C-alpha positions in Angstrom: 123.9 158.7 109.3 124.0 155.5 111.4 120.4 154.8 110.5 121.1 155.2 106.8 124.1 152.9 107.0 122.0 150.3 108.7 119.2 150.5 106.1 121.4 150.1 103.1 122.1 146.3 103.4 118.4 145.6 103.8 117.7 147.4 100.5 120.6 145.5 98.8 119.1 142.1 99.9 115.9 142.4 97.9 117.4 141.7 94.5 119.2 138.7 95.9 115.9 137.2 97.2 114.2 137.8 93.9 117.0 136.1 92.0 116.6 133.0 94.2 112.9 132.9 93.5 113.2 133.1 89.7 114.8 129.7 89.0 112.2 127.6 90.8 109.4 129.6 89.1 111.0 129.0 85.7 111.4 125.3 86.4 107.8 125.1 87.6 106.5 127.0 84.6 108.5 124.8 82.2 107.5 121.5 83.8 103.9 122.2 84.8 102.3 125.4 83.6 103.5 125.2 80.0 102.4 121.6 79.4 99.1 122.3 81.2 98.6 125.4 79.0 99.2 123.3 75.9 96.6 120.8 77.0 94.0 123.5 77.6 94.9 125.1 74.3 94.4 121.8 72.4 91.1 121.2 74.2 89.8 124.7 73.3 91.2 125.0 69.7 91.7 121.4 68.5 93.6 121.4 65.2 92.7 125.0 64.4 93.3 128.4 65.9 89.8 129.4 66.9 88.8 129.1 70.6 85.6 127.0 71.0 83.9 124.9 73.6 82.2 122.7 71.1 84.5 119.8 71.8 83.7 120.1 75.5 80.0 120.0 74.7 80.4 116.9 72.5 82.5 115.1 75.1 80.1 116.0 77.9 77.2 114.6 75.9 78.8 111.3 75.1 77.8 108.1 77.0 81.5 107.1 77.1 82.4 110.1 79.2 79.4 109.6 81.5 80.3 106.0 82.0 83.9 106.8 82.8 83.0 109.7 85.1 80.5 107.4 86.9 83.0 104.6 87.3 85.6 107.1 88.6 83.4 108.6 91.2 81.8 105.2 92.3 85.2 103.5 92.7 86.8 106.5 94.4 83.9 107.0 96.9 83.6 103.3 97.7 87.4 102.8 98.0 87.6 105.8 100.3 84.8 104.6 102.5 86.6 101.2 102.7 89.9 102.8 103.6 88.2 104.8 106.3 86.5 101.8 107.9 89.4 99.4 107.6 92.0 102.1 108.6 90.0 103.1 111.7 89.5 99.5 112.9 93.2 98.5 112.3 94.5 101.7 113.9 92.3 101.2 117.0 93.6 97.6 117.3 97.2 98.6 116.9 97.0 101.7 119.2 94.8 100.4 122.0 95.0 96.6 121.8 98.7 95.7 122.3 99.8 92.4 120.8 103.2 91.0 119.8 104.4 92.8 116.7 102.1 95.8 116.9 104.9 98.3 116.9 106.6 96.6 113.9 103.3 96.7 112.0 102.9 100.4 112.8 106.4 101.2 111.5 105.8 99.1 108.4 102.9 101.5 107.4 105.4 104.1 106.1 107.2 101.5 104.1 104.0 100.2 102.6 103.1 103.8 101.4 106.3 103.9 99.4 105.5 100.8 97.4 104.1 101.3 93.8 100.4 100.7 93.5 100.7 98.1 90.7 102.4 95.6 93.0 99.1 95.1 94.9 97.3 94.5 91.6 100.0 92.0 90.6 99.8 90.2 93.9 96.0 90.0 93.6 96.3 88.6 90.1 98.5 85.8 91.4 96.0 85.1 94.2 92.5 85.8 92.8 93.1 85.8 89.1 91.6 83.3 86.7 94.8 81.2 86.9 95.6 82.3 90.4 96.3 80.3 93.5 92.7 80.4 94.8 91.0 79.5 91.5 93.4 76.7 90.7 93.0 75.2 94.2 89.2 75.4 94.0 89.1 73.9 90.5 91.3 71.0 91.7 89.3 70.5 94.9 85.8 70.8 93.4 86.7 69.4 89.9 85.5 72.5 88.1 86.4 73.5 84.5 85.9 77.3 85.0 87.4 79.4 87.7 84.7 80.0 90.4 86.1 83.3 91.7 86.0 86.1 89.1 85.4 89.3 91.0 88.9 90.6 90.4 88.1 91.7 86.8 85.3 94.1 87.9 84.8 97.2 89.9 85.1 95.1 93.1 88.6 94.0 92.2 89.7 97.6 91.5 88.1 98.8 94.8 89.6 96.0 96.8 93.1 96.8 95.3 92.7 100.5 96.0 91.5 99.9 99.6 94.6 97.7 100.2 96.9 100.3 98.7 95.5 103.5 100.3 94.4 102.3 103.7 97.8 103.2 105.2 97.2 106.8 104.1 94.4 106.8 106.6 96.2 104.8 109.3 99.2 107.1 109.4 97.4 110.2 110.6 95.1 108.1 112.8 97.9 106.5 114.7 99.4 110.0 115.2 96.1 111.2 116.6 95.7 108.2 118.8 99.1 108.8 120.3 97.8 112.1 121.8 95.0 110.5 123.7 95.7 110.1 127.4 95.4 106.5 128.4 94.0 107.7 131.7 90.8 108.8 129.9 90.2 105.2 128.6 91.1 103.7 132.0 88.7 106.0 133.9 85.9 105.3 131.4 86.5 101.5 131.7 86.5 101.7 135.4 83.2 103.5 135.4 81.6 100.6 133.4 81.8 102.0 129.9 81.9 99.2 127.3 84.4 99.2 124.5 82.0 100.5 121.8 81.0 103.4 124.1 84.7 104.2 124.7 85.3 104.2 121.0 82.3 106.4 120.2 82.8 108.9 123.0 86.6 109.2 123.4 88.4 107.6 120.4 86.2 108.7 117.5 86.0 112.4 118.4 89.8 112.5 118.7 90.1 110.7 115.4 87.6 112.7 113.4 90.1 115.3 112.1 92.6 112.6 111.0 89.7 110.6 109.4 88.5 113.6 107.4 92.0 114.6 106.3 93.0 111.0 105.4 89.7 110.4 103.6 90.1 113.5 101.6 93.6 112.5 100.5 92.4 109.0 99.6 89.5 110.4 97.6 92.0 112.6 95.6 94.4 109.7 95.0 91.7 107.2 94.0 90.1 109.6 91.5 93.5 109.8 89.7 94.4 106.1 90.1 95.6 104.7 86.8 98.1 101.8 87.4 95.7 99.5 89.3 92.8 99.9 86.8 95.2 99.4 83.8 97.0 96.4 85.4 93.8 94.5 86.4 92.4 95.1 82.9 88.7 94.9 83.7 86.8 95.4 80.4 83.9 97.3 81.7 85.8 99.4 84.2 86.9 102.6 82.3 87.8 105.5 84.5 88.7 109.1 83.4 92.5 108.4 83.5 92.1 105.2 81.5 89.8 107.0 79.0 92.5 109.7 78.5 95.0 106.9 77.9 92.7 105.2 75.4 91.9 108.3 73.5 95.5 109.6 73.3 97.6 106.4 72.9 95.3 104.0 71.2 92.9 106.2 69.2 95.2 109.2 68.6 92.3 111.5 69.4 94.4 114.1 71.2 91.7 116.8 71.4 89.2 114.5 73.2 92.0 113.3 75.5 92.9 116.9 76.3 89.3 117.8 77.0 88.9 114.8 79.4 92.3 115.7 81.0 91.1 119.2 81.7 88.0 117.8 83.4 90.2 115.4 85.4 92.6 118.2 86.4 89.7 120.5 87.5 88.2 117.6 89.5 91.6 117.0 91.1 92.1 120.6 92.0 88.6 120.8 93.5 89.3 117.7 95.7 92.8 119.0 96.7 91.2 122.4 97.7 88.7 120.5 99.8 91.6 118.5 101.4 93.5 121.7 102.2 90.4 123.4 103.6 89.6 120.4 105.8 93.2 120.3 107.1 93.3 124.0 107.7 89.9 124.0 109.4 90.6 121.2 111.8 94.1 122.6 112.4 92.6 126.0 113.4 90.1 124.2 115.6 92.8 122.3 117.4 94.7 125.6 117.9 91.5 127.1 119.4 91.0 129.7 116.7 87.5 128.6 115.6 
C-alpha cells in the first residue's frame, strides 16, 4: 500500500507537464510553422490549388536566381574567411600580447555584437561613400572632380562591412578558448627557442581550431542571410537571395517567385545551421574525450 501511495503523485504530474508544454508549442506553431507552411504552399501552388514544382524549375533556370545565389555564396564565403583571419589575429594580440586597454577592448566585443548591422554600413557610407570624408578630402587635396574611392558600392564594400560586423562573433569563442591555454606552455616553448610563428602554429592554433570552426560556421550562416547591409549600401550589381526576395515581393508583387526563393533560402539556412550544430557537437565530444 505504501508503494501505491508513493506512485500516485508521479502519475498525477504527467498531465501538468503536458499542459506546460502545450502553450509554447502553440506559440511556436502560430509564429513560425504556420507562416512557413503558407510560404511553402504559395511556392508549390501559386494562385491555384494544384501542387506543382513548375515554378521552382522556372526560378532555378533563371539567370537572376543564379546571379543572386552566386553573389550570396561568394560574399558569405569571402566575408567568413575575412572574419576568421581578422578575428584570429586580433584575438591572439588581445590574449597573448598585453597592451593598455586590451581588457576593455575584450569586454567591448559583447557590446559590439549587440549593435544593429546597418550602423556599420551607415558609418562606412560617411567615411568611404561618394560624398564621404575620404573622397571629399582626396578631391580637395588632388583637385579631382570625381570621387577616387568607389569600392563601397560593390561586393568589396558589402564584404568589408560584413567582416567588420561579424568578426566579434569569431573573437568571442576564440578569447574563451585562449583563456584555457596554460601560459606555462608558451613560456616553455619560448625558452626552448621557439619563434612566435611556431608557437602560434603548434600551441595556439590547435587550441583555437574548435572555436574557429564554430565561429566560422556561425558567421557563414549569418552572412548568407544578411539583408540590412546589402540594402543599406545599395550596390546596383550586388543582388543576394534575401534582397531578391524583397525585390520580388515588395517591388514587383510576385509573391510566388518570392516564396520559391524564400524556401531555397530557408533550406540553405537550415543546412548551414545543421552544419554548425554538428561542428559544435563534434568538437564538444572530442573535448570531453568521447571521440
